[in-house]
MIVEXPA-881417 format. One record per residue: x, y negated, z negated of N, C-alpha, C in turn. Coordinates in steps of 0.05 Angstrom, whole numbers. Example, Ala and Ser with C-alpha at 12.3 -4.5 7.8 and 13.67 -1.06 7.14 Angstrom:
REC;n_x;n_y;n_z;ca_x;ca_y;ca_z;c_x;c_y;c_z
REC;264;114;-156;246;90;-156;264;66;-156
REC;257;45;-142;273;21;-143;258;-1;-157
END
This chain:
REC;n_x;n_y;n_z;ca_x;ca_y;ca_z;c_x;c_y;c_z
REC;67;79;-221;76;59;-196;89;71;-167
REC;90;53;-150;98;62;-118;126;51;-134
REC;151;74;-125;191;73;-105;193;72;-131
REC;215;78;-128;242;80;-165;239;50;-172
REC;226;49;-202;235;14;-201;256;26;-232
REC;268;45;-233;300;39;-254;319;43;-221
REC;312;54;-204;343;45;-166;332;8;-164
REC;304;0;-165;304;-20;-161;323;-38;-173
REC;320;-26;-199;326;-51;-231;350;-53;-225
REC;366;-25;-209;400;-26;-210;407;-48;-181
REC;390;-40;-162;398;-54;-147;392;-92;-157
REC;377;-102;-157;373;-126;-169;388;-131;-186
REC;410;-109;-202;402;-116;-224;410;-147;-245
REC;376;-132;-246;351;-129;-269;351;-107;-294
REC;349;-106;-311;352;-97;-326;312;-84;-326
REC;305;-46;-320;272;-49;-319;249;-59;-322
REC;249;-68;-343;229;-75;-368;229;-107;-350
REC;248;-115;-341;242;-155;-330;222;-147;-308
REC;243;-125;-297;229;-110;-266;206;-104;-264
REC;197;-88;-285;163;-87;-287;145;-106;-295
REC;159;-134;-311;138;-151;-316;132;-177;-303
REC;177;-168;-282;150;-189;-252;132;-174;-225
REC;143;-145;-233;118;-139;-223;85;-145;-234
REC;95;-150;-262;56;-147;-255;47;-175;-263
REC;62;-198;-262;69;-222;-266;63;-233;-233
REC;74;-208;-212;66;-218;-175;30;-211;-176
REC;34;-181;-190;-3;-166;-185;-18;-195;-194
REC;-3;-217;-228;-39;-228;-233;-29;-253;-218
REC;-17;-260;-198;-10;-283;-185;-37;-281;-158
REC;-25;-269;-147;-36;-248;-113;-68;-239;-135
REC;-78;-225;-144;-112;-214;-157;-104;-184;-143
REC;-92;-180;-136;-91;-154;-130;-72;-133;-131
REC;-65;-101;-138;-53;-84;-147;-27;-79;-131
REC;-4;-95;-148;17;-68;-135;19;-43;-112
REC;9;-26;-138;4;4;-128;-12;13;-106
REC;-31;-9;-87;-46;0;-72;-30;0;-52
REC;-40;21;-30;0;26;-8;-16;-9;17
REC;-41;-18;16;-59;-34;44;-52;-43;35
REC;-43;-62;2;-53;-90;-10;-7;-90;0
REC;13;-75;-5;31;-80;5;47;-84;17
REC;24;-66;47;35;-64;75;22;-98;83
REC;-12;-98;78;-10;-131;87;3;-152;71
REC;14;-152;53;46;-170;36;67;-173;56
REC;75;-134;69;100;-138;87;95;-153;108
REC;72;-152;117;62;-167;142;71;-183;139
REC;59;-204;115;55;-233;112;74;-247;115
REC;102;-224;101;119;-241;100;135;-225;130
REC;139;-221;142;146;-218;167;146;-240;188
REC;123;-247;175;95;-263;196;112;-296;196
REC;111;-289;168;114;-321;153;158;-320;156
REC;174;-294;172;197;-303;177;198;-313;212
REC;175;-294;222;173;-318;248;170;-340;250
REC;144;-350;242;132;-377;252;144;-393;235
REC;162;-387;204;174;-412;193;206;-419;195
REC;219;-394;200;242;-385;191;256;-364;219
REC;242;-378;247;253;-380;268;252;-343;273
REC;258;-333;257;262;-292;260;244;-287;287
REC;271;-278;304;274;-267;331;266;-229;332
REC;240;-241;332;227;-213;333;238;-196;353
REC;243;-211;382;250;-181;397;277;-168;394
REC;291;-178;378;319;-172;379;310;-152;362
REC;283;-134;363;294;-109;344;267;-105;353
REC;258;-112;373;238;-96;399;251;-67;415
REC;254;-44;408;267;-37;436;267;-46;474
REC;283;-44;481;298;-44;507;279;-20;532
REC;283;-30;543;274;-1;568;313;12;560
REC;330;3;559;358;14;566;358;37;541
REC;353;15;526;355;47;501;326;65;507
REC;305;67;524;293;98;513;307;103;542
END
C-alpha cells in the first residue's frame, strides 16, 4: 500500500489496525482502491475544490506572486 501507515496512525493517535480498517472502509464507500495514485490525486483535487467552493479558501494566497520570483 502507499505511504507509511505506522507513522500516519501515530500522527492521528490511533492504532495502525484502526487506520487500515478506515482506509478499507473508504475504499468500499468510494468504490476505488486508494493504492492507485490517480485515484488519490483525484480525491486530493476534489477536496481542494470543496475547500475553494464551500469554505471560501483563498487560493490566491498560495500562488507565487511576481515578488516571489
